[in-house]
N, C-alpha and C positions, 0 to 999 in steps of 0.2 A: 274521526281523527285520521291522520295519515300515519303510515308505518315508516319509521326511520331506523337506520342502523348507524351507530357511531363506534369507531375504534377507540378504545381507551389505552391500549398498550400493545406492543409487539415484541417478540423475541425470536429472531430468525423469521421463519414463516408462520410461527404460532401467533395467535391473536387473542386478545380479550376485548369484548365489545358489549354493546347494549342495543337490543332490538326492542323498540317500543311496540306494544300491542294494546288493544282495548282492555285487556285484563291484566295490565301491568308490564313493567319493564322486564325483559328476559336477558339475564346476564349470560354471556357466552365466553368460553365453550360450555355447552350444556348437554346433558344426556336425558332423553325422554323415556321413562318406563312406558310399556305398552299396555293400554287398557283396551283390549280387543273389542269387547262389547260394552264399552263405557264403564269398565271397572278394571283396575289392576288386580288380578286374581289374588285373593287371600290378604289384600291390604285395603284398609279403609282410607278414604280421602284425607281424613285428619292425620292418619299415620304417615301418608305421603308428605303432608306439610311438616310433620315432626322430623322426617328423614331429609328435609330440605330439597325435595323434588320441586321443580319450578315449571316443568312442561310435561304434559301427558299426551300421548298419541292414542287415538281411537281409530278403528278400522271401518272404512266406508262399506266394503263388501259385506262384512258380517252384520253391521248395524242395519243395512238395507234389508237383509234377509230376516233379521230378528233383533229387536222387536219391530223394526220398520222405521225409516227416517221420518215419515209423516208423524208417527207417534212421538218421536223424540222432539220434533218441531212443536207439536201441540203442547208438550210439557215444558216449553221454554228453551229448547236447545240442550246441547250436551252439558253445559255448565250447570244448569238447574237439574237436569236429569241425574247427574252423578254427584251433585253437591261439591263441585270443584270451582274455585273462584280465580284460579290462575290461568295462564295461557294454555291453549290446547291446539293440537295439530291433528288433521285427518289425512290419511293417505288416500289415493285415488281409486284403489281396487286393482291397479295394474299388476302388483305382485301376486295377488291371489289368482288372477288370470293365468299368470306364469305357472304358479304352483298347482293349479287344477288342470294340468295339460290334457288329461283324458276326458275332462268334462266340458271342454270349450272348443269353439271354432272362431277363428279371427278373420275378419276381412277389413278393408280400408275404412269402413264406416264405423265399426265397433266390434264387439265380442258377444257371441252367443254362448251362454254357458248354462249348465244345469246345477241347481243348488245341491250342495253336499248334504243338506238336511233332508230334503224330500224328493229330489230329482226334478223339481219344477224348472221350467225353462225361463231364462231371463236374457234380455239383450241390453248390454251396457255400452253406451256411446260416450264420447267426450262430454257432450252436453248433459247427458243423464248423470254422469259421475259428478259434474259440478253442481247440478241441481240437488243431488243427494247431499252433497257437502254444504250447500246453502241451508238445507233443512237442519243439518247437524249443528251448524253454527260455530265451528272452530275458528280460532283466530288465524291460523295458517292452513290453507288448503292446497292440494297438490293437483297439477295437471295430469290428465289421464295419459299413461304411457304403456309401452309394451316392453317388458323385461325379457330379453332373449337369453338363450344359452350363451355364456360369455365367450367361449372359444370357437364358436361357429361363425366365421366371418360373413358368409352370405346371409345367414339369418340375422346376425347383428346389424348388418347394413340395412336390410329391409325393415327391421323393427325400428331402427333409428329414424329412417325417413318417415315411417308411419307415426312415430312419436312426435316428430316435428310438426306434421300436419295436424295431429290431434291437439298439440299444444296451442296452435293458432286458433282452433275451434274453441278450446277451453277459454282462452283469453277473450274471444268475441262474446261467448255466452256469459261469462262472468261480468263483462263490462255492461251488457245490456239487461241482465236479469238479476245481478247480485248487487252487493254494496261493497265497493272496493275500499271504502274507508273503514269497514269493519272486518273484512276478511282479506288477507294477503295471499294472492295466488303465486305459488312457486312453480317454476318450470324444472323439468328433469332432463339432465344430460345422459344420453345412452351411448352405445357404440362398442360394447363388449370390452375386450382387453386390447383393442387395436388403437394405437395412438392417433393415427390419421382420422379414424372415425370419431374418436373422442373430440379431436380438434374441430371437425366439421360440426359436431353436435353442440359444442360450446358456442361456436359462432352463431348457429341457428337459434338456439334457445336464448342466449343473452341478447340477441337482437330484438326480442320481445319486450325488453325493458321492464322486467318484473321486480317485485320487492325482494326476491331471494331466489336462489337456485340450488338444486339438489344434484348429487351424483348418484345415479341409479345403476342397477345391473351389476353390482359387485357383492361379494360375499354370497354368491349363489352357485358355487361349484368350482370356481377358479382356485388356484393355489394362493397361499399367502403372498408369495413372491410376485405373482402376477397381479394381485390386487394392489400391492404397494407400488409396483412399477406403473400401473395404470394411473394411480393417484399422482405419482411423480410427473407423469406426462401431462396430466389434465389440470392439476391445481394451478400451475403458473399462468394458465390461460384464463382463469376465472376472474371476474371483476373483484376488486378489493373492497368496494364500497357497499357490498350486499352480503347478507349472511349466506354461508355455504353449508349444505346439509348432506351428510353421508348416510344414506338410507340403509337400515337393517344391519348396522354394525355395532356390536356391543361388548365384545371381549375386552378385558382391561388393557391388554397389550395393544389391541387395535385402536382403542381410544387414544392411547399415548401416541401411537404412530400417526393417527389422523390429525390430532391437535398439532403435532410437529410439522405437518404439511399444510396447515391453515384451515382445517375443518372447524366449523363453529357449532354444529348441531349433529347429534347422533340419536338413534333409537334402536332398540332391540328387545325381543322377548327373553333373551338368554338369562340376564341376572335374576329376574323374578322366577323364571322357570327352574333354574338351578336351586334357588332358595326353597321352592316348594318341594323339591326332591332331597332336601337335607344337605345342601352343599353351600359353602361360603366361598366367595371369590376374594382372595387376599393378594397382597403384594408378593406373596410367595407362591401363588398359584391357587388352584382349586383345592378346597379342604372339605372332606366328607365328615359331617358331624354325626 
């Protein structure tokens, strides 16, 4: 099948749409709970259905290390592995590279890092990231990117150019080794909090003509004001006929602000993490139970 996105309604910059996937139509805007290692902690898949979750994110880095993407593939892919029949998304491992700063070394070809589990050395390239995601079998897969410190211009620019080069390699590998009718590859826009870099990145990433696009490198240390200003500068440049994914954002007020700016997809560990620690997120704020 081919992936399609149709807009059903708009209100200002906010949108309601439908993204078709091999595991069903995904109604947007949508929030994806995070199942880091193919499970949303403390919640069974049937409970996710009951809670009306429609999209789950799993983590490429963690699943590659444990239990191993080859094992997941041998068991029929993520959907069979975790007994989930709805749409799924896998990240590329790029954010984990960013967060494991003391355990990794980056060059133009890829990233050398040490496992947080046992210290074993791994080398992750754009091609390897996509190969792992092919094994995992999610409906939406992400191009390998470098998530930089958002307010460091020199680093943001270097990481942006590297992200563009890596995205091209991901596209090529996916086209020659994957099934583009079963897995939609999304590109990731980087550029820190700098509007001119974000504009460059939108132009470069959208030129790849992918089924969807993500905004990366936000909610990683910048202020709320800087995050929203970056979205205000970036979102008007994004194509209107593809889904737009704001990575790693999940506070209730941020979802509202994102939807108002035209974001279609969100993910974050925060809601389920807060719940495991006895808190509820309500319209009146966080409530300790």
